[in-house]
Backbone as ProteinMPNN parsed JSONL, in Angstrom:
{"seq_chain_A": "MGEANICEQFRLLTGEAHENMVAHFSILLGYLLTWLAFAAGALYAGMVLIRYRTEGPHCRLSFQLQDPARSVQCLVVWLGVKVLGGCLRIARAILNMLLEASAEVGEWYIRVSPAVRESIRSRFRF", "coords_chain_A": {"N_chain_A": [[39.123, 120.547, 66.0], [41.672, 121.427, 65.278], [42.71, 122.557, 66.958], [42.552, 121.068, 69.553], [44.474, 119.549, 68.619], [47.251, 121.419, 68.692], [47.051, 122.127, 71.254], [47.512, 119.169, 72.586], [50.062, 118.912, 71.394], [51.439, 121.287, 72.408], [51.215, 120.379, 75.263], [53.142, 118.221, 75.298], [55.265, 118.708, 74.909], [55.659, 120.954, 77.092], [55.926, 119.12, 78.792], [58.305, 117.257, 78.045], [59.797, 119.581, 78.556], [59.975, 119.892, 81.004], [60.832, 117.577, 81.738], [62.911, 117.487, 80.395], [64.475, 119.859, 82.263], [64.29, 118.662, 84.733], [66.424, 116.789, 84.621], [68.387, 117.977, 84.057], [69.021, 119.507, 86.223], [69.328, 117.614, 88.21], [71.618, 116.911, 87.401], [73.006, 119.492, 87.98], [72.631, 119.757, 90.963], [74.176, 117.368, 91.677], [76.63, 117.835, 91.016], [77.299, 119.773, 92.622], [76.592, 118.592, 95.143], [78.843, 117.039, 95.108], [81.053, 119.046, 95.016], [80.521, 119.786, 97.268], [81.147, 117.976, 99.232], [83.656, 117.272, 98.948], [84.689, 119.899, 99.565], [83.564, 119.684, 102.562], [85.921, 117.595, 103.017], [87.97, 118.947, 102.647], [88.221, 120.886, 104.653], [87.859, 119.228, 106.843], [90.224, 117.815, 106.462], [92.32, 119.972, 106.97], [91.454, 120.544, 109.494], [92.233, 118.73, 111.102], [94.952, 118.322, 110.316], [95.963, 120.834, 111.539], [95.411, 120.688, 114.341], [97.173, 118.386, 114.798], [99.568, 119.483, 114.096], [99.577, 121.678, 116.1], [99.0, 120.232, 118.388], [100.436, 117.914, 118.701], [100.841, 114.263, 118.164], [99.601, 113.15, 120.58], [97.05, 114.157, 121.18], [94.865, 115.811, 123.563], [91.496, 114.499, 124.561], [88.627, 116.603, 124.393], [85.487, 116.533, 125.987], [82.128, 118.28, 126.277], [79.416, 118.856, 127.681], [77.83, 120.342, 127.528], [77.431, 121.407, 124.968], [76.816, 119.519, 122.233], [77.293, 119.037, 119.834], [79.77, 120.692, 119.161], [81.06, 118.863, 120.62], [81.268, 116.259, 119.387], [82.241, 116.993, 117.011], [84.936, 117.255, 117.99], [85.84, 115.017, 118.573], [85.568, 113.557, 116.568], [87.873, 114.973, 114.867], [89.954, 114.472, 116.786], [90.284, 111.747, 116.578], [90.556, 111.734, 113.808], [93.616, 112.843, 114.141], [94.64, 110.606, 115.524], [94.534, 108.493, 113.87], [96.457, 109.86, 111.495], [98.67, 110.55, 113.259], [99.023, 107.492, 113.538], [99.465, 106.238, 110.973], [101.42, 107.913, 110.263], [103.444, 106.791, 111.693], [103.901, 104.079, 111.359], [104.609, 104.808, 108.229], [107.137, 105.639, 108.753], [108.57, 103.668, 110.109], [108.353, 101.798, 107.891], [109.889, 103.607, 106.166], [112.326, 103.671, 107.511], [113.056, 101.165, 107.631], [113.84, 100.887, 104.546], [115.745, 102.407, 104.303], [117.648, 101.01, 105.643], [118.054, 98.914, 104.579], [118.885, 99.26, 101.766], [121.201, 100.997, 102.8], [122.599, 98.764, 103.285], [122.269, 97.106, 100.837], [124.146, 98.73, 99.414], [126.566, 98.641, 100.394], [127.292, 96.048, 100.239], [127.408, 95.84, 97.791], [129.702, 97.612, 97.377], [131.563, 95.844, 98.558], [131.772, 93.62, 96.923], [132.31, 94.166, 94.262], [135.492, 94.751, 93.157], [136.252, 96.681, 91.046], [134.272, 98.827, 91.643], [135.121, 99.12, 94.237], [137.551, 100.185, 94.064], [137.404, 102.323, 92.257], [136.234, 104.25, 94.55], [138.376, 104.543, 96.252], [140.562, 105.786, 94.569], [139.147, 108.094, 94.101], [139.087, 109.6, 96.826], [141.977, 109.263, 97.312], [144.445, 111.385, 98.39]], "CA_chain_A": [[40.311, 119.706, 65.917], [43.36, 122.151, 65.326], [43.202, 123.411, 68.391], [42.979, 120.083, 70.214], [45.951, 118.943, 68.37], [47.796, 122.398, 69.171], [46.997, 121.769, 72.737], [48.091, 118.064, 72.765], [51.804, 119.418, 70.879], [51.952, 121.981, 73.764], [51.097, 119.607, 76.621], [53.926, 117.127, 74.733], [56.442, 119.686, 74.612], [55.821, 120.974, 78.113], [56.497, 117.784, 79.106], [59.567, 117.385, 77.526], [60.695, 120.786, 78.885], [59.909, 119.408, 82.254], [61.947, 116.365, 81.817], [64.613, 118.275, 80.568], [64.916, 120.789, 83.437], [64.389, 117.855, 86.146], [67.364, 115.912, 84.206], [69.673, 119.021, 84.11], [68.643, 120.068, 87.62], [69.689, 116.36, 89.317], [73.381, 116.915, 87.151], [73.607, 120.561, 88.786], [73.224, 119.146, 92.049], [75.448, 116.317, 91.567], [78.058, 118.446, 90.766], [77.457, 120.863, 93.701], [77.028, 117.591, 96.435], [80.445, 116.844, 94.935], [81.83, 119.902, 95.114], [80.452, 120.419, 99.105], [82.081, 116.972, 99.958], [85.187, 118.013, 98.534], [85.342, 121.006, 100.407], [83.988, 119.71, 103.534], [86.957, 116.831, 103.259], [89.418, 119.503, 102.573], [87.798, 121.525, 105.862], [88.101, 118.255, 107.838], [91.78, 117.628, 106.72], [92.812, 120.962, 107.401], [91.453, 120.802, 110.87], [93.011, 117.77, 111.776], [96.507, 118.929, 110.42], [96.238, 121.869, 112.553], [95.547, 119.899, 115.583], [98.122, 117.27, 114.761], [100.574, 120.292, 114.42], [99.423, 122.326, 117.556], [98.921, 119.446, 119.438], [101.219, 116.704, 118.249], [99.865, 112.795, 118.247], [99.036, 113.166, 121.729], [96.597, 115.488, 121.677], [93.819, 115.439, 124.556], [90.003, 114.451, 123.728], [87.733, 116.943, 125.337], [83.996, 116.92, 126.11], [81.63, 119.47, 126.749], [77.922, 118.244, 127.669], [76.355, 121.764, 127.245], [77.654, 121.536, 123.478], [77.087, 117.96, 122.02], [77.679, 119.394, 118.232], [81.174, 121.015, 119.413], [82.12, 117.589, 121.565], [81.239, 115.361, 118.044], [83.506, 117.505, 116.282], [86.245, 117.411, 118.739], [85.45, 113.399, 118.832], [85.789, 113.125, 114.832], [89.019, 115.413, 114.438], [90.783, 113.656, 117.459], [90.309, 110.352, 115.443], [91.545, 111.781, 112.472], [94.722, 112.945, 114.665], [95.112, 109.713, 115.872], [95.013, 107.713, 112.572], [97.327, 110.135, 110.991], [100.076, 109.803, 113.793], [99.437, 105.903, 113.052], [100.055, 106.463, 109.334], [103.185, 108.898, 110.326], [104.706, 106.296, 112.85], [104.173, 103.092, 110.088], [105.4, 105.222, 107.074], [108.665, 106.637, 109.564], [109.111, 102.193, 110.397], [109.009, 101.537, 106.99], [111.166, 104.681, 105.226], [113.876, 103.266, 108.233], [113.887, 99.653, 107.043], [114.255, 100.779, 103.433], [116.809, 102.905, 104.441], [118.828, 100.48, 106.256], [118.33, 97.603, 103.297], [119.296, 100.377, 100.755], [122.867, 101.112, 103.04], [123.133, 97.163, 103.411], [122.774, 96.863, 99.434], [125.47, 99.638, 98.954], [127.652, 97.648, 101.355], [127.646, 94.806, 99.527], [128.023, 96.01, 96.059], [130.946, 97.983, 97.264], [132.363, 94.49, 98.885], [131.663, 92.52, 96.197], [132.693, 94.61, 93.219], [136.828, 95.134, 92.952], [136.196, 97.742, 90.417], [133.837, 100.143, 92.365], [136.273, 99.532, 95.515], [138.756, 100.753, 93.419], [137.498, 103.899, 92.252], [135.857, 105.122, 95.469], [139.651, 104.681, 97.148], [140.858, 106.44, 93.956], [138.444, 109.804, 94.508], [139.614, 110.28, 97.772], [143.036, 109.947, 97.832], [145.002, 113.176, 98.377]], "C_chain_A": [[41.893, 120.229, 66.075], [43.65, 122.545, 66.44], [43.46, 122.239, 69.535], [44.257, 119.588, 70.145], [47.162, 120.026, 68.878], [48.282, 121.911, 70.893], [47.978, 120.505, 73.288], [49.615, 118.398, 72.451], [51.924, 120.226, 71.886], [52.352, 120.993, 75.227], [52.478, 118.614, 76.332], [55.025, 118.317, 75.254], [56.98, 120.401, 75.914], [56.642, 120.087, 78.933], [57.668, 117.465, 79.411], [60.565, 118.258, 78.229], [60.911, 120.319, 80.54], [60.956, 118.785, 82.481], [63.252, 116.677, 81.644], [65.348, 119.019, 81.733], [64.927, 119.919, 84.783], [66.104, 117.211, 85.942], [68.464, 116.869, 84.769], [69.994, 119.415, 85.787], [69.229, 119.05, 88.396], [71.095, 116.381, 88.882], [73.715, 118.196, 87.899], [73.533, 119.908, 90.211], [73.543, 118.608, 92.396], [76.5, 116.958, 91.619], [77.971, 119.507, 91.904], [77.552, 119.896, 94.861], [78.384, 117.42, 96.24], [81.289, 117.899, 95.406], [81.759, 120.349, 96.966], [81.251, 119.232, 99.557], [83.1, 117.196, 99.778], [85.391, 118.819, 99.706], [84.98, 120.86, 101.688], [84.933, 118.758, 104.218], [88.282, 117.726, 103.294], [89.5, 120.318, 103.814], [88.65, 120.496, 107.009], [89.739, 118.105, 107.94], [92.68, 118.658, 106.978], [92.458, 121.065, 108.913], [92.179, 119.53, 111.455], [95.073, 117.768, 111.441], [96.879, 120.224, 111.058], [96.283, 121.264, 113.689], [96.878, 118.86, 115.488], [99.386, 118.651, 114.677], [100.772, 121.194, 115.692], [99.92, 121.259, 118.636], [100.105, 118.173, 119.911], [100.215, 115.545, 118.434], [99.117, 112.72, 119.363], [98.147, 114.178, 122.296], [95.134, 115.039, 123.14], [92.374, 115.537, 123.933], [89.115, 114.962, 124.856], [86.349, 116.714, 125.019], [83.278, 117.867, 126.789], [80.437, 118.943, 126.788], [76.961, 119.398, 127.361], [76.645, 121.903, 125.77], [78.059, 120.161, 122.985], [77.753, 118.287, 120.684], [79.363, 119.675, 118.281], [82.015, 119.54, 119.729], [82.046, 116.52, 120.017], [82.367, 116.045, 117.37], [84.979, 117.266, 116.924], [86.806, 115.675, 118.703], [86.261, 113.116, 117.376], [87.457, 113.57, 114.26], [90.516, 114.678, 115.042], [91.219, 112.479, 117.124], [91.27, 110.564, 114.078], [93.062, 111.856, 112.769], [95.476, 111.472, 114.94], [95.343, 108.833, 114.879], [96.012, 108.307, 111.515], [98.584, 110.321, 111.791], [100.243, 108.496, 113.691], [100.125, 105.852, 111.699], [101.179, 106.833, 109.215], [104.076, 107.418, 110.951], [104.672, 104.81, 111.478], [105.206, 103.592, 108.929], [106.884, 105.443, 107.464], [109.158, 104.847, 109.784], [109.575, 102.006, 108.622], [110.234, 102.207, 105.785], [112.333, 103.894, 106.056], [114.236, 101.972, 107.576], [114.128, 99.768, 105.361], [115.388, 101.65, 103.225], [118.036, 102.254, 104.871], [118.785, 99.485, 105.191], [119.206, 98.757, 102.318], [120.925, 100.592, 101.083], [123.741, 99.735, 102.955], [123.337, 97.113, 101.891], [124.042, 97.624, 98.915], [126.782, 99.074, 99.397], [128.531, 96.745, 101.022], [128.074, 94.751, 98.53], [129.457, 96.53, 96.436], [132.128, 96.488, 97.628], [132.836, 93.512, 97.897], [132.738, 92.926, 95.167], [134.184, 95.41, 93.497], [137.132, 96.833, 92.389], [135.517, 99.11, 91.141], [134.836, 100.245, 93.903], [137.235, 100.706, 95.073], [138.662, 102.029, 93.048], [136.976, 104.661, 93.295], [137.36, 105.248, 96.255], [140.336, 105.775, 96.015], [140.007, 108.161, 93.983], [138.447, 110.018, 95.799], [140.845, 109.882, 98.332], [143.737, 110.845, 97.565], [146.629, 112.995, 98.006]], "O_chain_A": [[42.87, 119.758, 66.657], [44.769, 122.851, 66.854], [44.387, 122.362, 70.336], [45.008, 119.268, 71.066], [48.081, 119.488, 69.496], [49.324, 121.546, 71.437], [48.894, 120.63, 74.1], [50.412, 118.118, 73.346], [52.847, 119.788, 72.573], [53.362, 120.94, 75.928], [52.92, 118.185, 77.398], [55.306, 118.319, 76.453], [58.184, 120.566, 76.109], [57.692, 120.277, 79.546], [58.158, 117.355, 80.535], [61.735, 117.971, 78.484], [61.985, 120.448, 81.126], [61.888, 119.153, 83.197], [64.283, 116.407, 82.258], [66.518, 118.839, 82.073], [65.472, 120.349, 85.8], [66.89, 117.16, 86.888], [69.237, 116.617, 85.693], [71.095, 119.55, 86.319], [69.748, 119.488, 89.423], [71.923, 115.969, 89.695], [74.762, 118.113, 88.54], [74.624, 119.483, 90.592], [73.583, 118.684, 93.624], [77.39, 116.57, 92.376], [78.995, 120.19, 91.915], [78.453, 120.134, 95.665], [79.141, 117.643, 97.185], [82.215, 117.645, 96.177], [82.574, 120.952, 97.664], [82.137, 119.519, 100.362], [83.708, 117.402, 100.828], [86.109, 118.516, 100.659], [85.634, 121.572, 102.451], [85.051, 118.737, 105.443], [89.358, 117.396, 103.794], [90.634, 120.569, 104.22], [89.613, 120.76, 107.728], [90.419, 118.203, 108.961], [93.845, 118.342, 107.222], [93.246, 121.723, 109.593], [92.728, 119.71, 112.541], [96.029, 117.371, 112.106], [98.045, 120.617, 111.078], [97.407, 121.278, 114.19], [97.511, 118.767, 116.54], [100.216, 118.498, 115.573], [101.863, 121.412, 116.219], [100.847, 121.339, 119.442], [100.454, 117.73, 121.005], [99.042, 115.712, 118.767], [97.981, 112.255, 119.268], [98.25, 114.833, 123.334], [94.719, 113.904, 123.372], [92.044, 116.348, 123.067], [88.812, 114.341, 125.875], [86.002, 116.695, 123.838], [83.713, 118.31, 127.852], [80.197, 118.383, 125.718], [75.768, 119.402, 127.058], [75.885, 122.732, 125.268], [79.167, 119.65, 123.15], [78.835, 117.741, 120.472], [80.142, 119.022, 117.587], [83.114, 119.176, 119.311], [83.146, 116.054, 119.72], [83.44, 115.452, 117.255], [85.997, 117.118, 116.248], [87.972, 115.293, 118.797], [87.35, 112.56, 117.234], [88.141, 112.87, 113.513], [91.57, 114.404, 114.467], [92.382, 112.119, 117.308], [92.197, 109.943, 113.559], [93.849, 111.236, 112.055], [96.646, 111.241, 114.635], [96.445, 108.288, 114.929], [96.464, 107.531, 110.673], [99.632, 110.275, 111.146], [101.396, 108.066, 113.717], [101.264, 105.428, 111.507], [101.984, 106.407, 108.387], [105.224, 107.143, 110.602], [105.642, 104.765, 110.722], [106.287, 103.059, 108.679], [107.765, 105.434, 106.604], [110.364, 104.735, 109.566], [110.72, 102.053, 108.172], [111.016, 101.686, 104.991], [113.277, 103.465, 105.392], [115.331, 101.683, 107.093], [114.599, 98.764, 104.826], [115.973, 101.689, 102.143], [119.175, 102.659, 104.636], [119.946, 99.206, 104.893], [120.422, 98.79, 102.501], [121.805, 100.48, 100.229], [124.933, 99.556, 102.704], [124.511, 97.076, 101.523], [124.826, 97.14, 98.099], [127.846, 99.098, 98.778], [129.728, 96.538, 101.218], [128.922, 93.952, 98.131], [130.41, 95.973, 95.891], [133.193, 96.24, 97.063], [133.848, 92.812, 97.913], [133.813, 92.333, 95.072], [134.155, 96.541, 93.984], [137.783, 97.757, 92.875], [136.082, 100.203, 91.196], [135.148, 101.289, 94.475], [137.532, 101.774, 95.607], [139.522, 102.864, 93.33], [137.162, 105.868, 93.147], [137.423, 106.253, 96.964], [140.726, 106.793, 96.588], [140.624, 109.218, 93.847], [137.59, 110.858, 96.074], [141.042, 110.004, 99.542], [143.737, 111.237, 96.398], [147.353, 113.986, 97.907]]}, "name": "protein", "num_of_chains": 1, "seq": "MGEANICEQFRLLTGEAHENMVAHFSILLGYLLTWLAFAAGALYAGMVLIRYRTEGPHCRLSFQLQDPARSVQCLVVWLGVKVLGGCLRIARAILNMLLEASAEVGEWYIRVSPAVRESIRSRFRF"}
């Protein structure tokens, strides 16, 4: 009777240990997959930036039927270059608009405020 109780307790302990080990392993696997995804994203971003820097926004798409994996990689990088070029074009247009708007606000402020106009004139008098 005592041996059966000890065996039952051992089975319960090993079952709990197994569940804990699986839980720790799944947490570790989750962290490893997160780091792997981060590294893959950094590698992809690096490939896109290098391709954009070397070939510009108008890079050519090339396929090789003998090597379909390389062709898919080139397609994905080409798409990344096109998206990056579009984002940079939109950012440039927005920044140009903001630059023009700030210049117009500055001109308006100088035109409306006589004190500012006088202080600017006094700085540039010789």
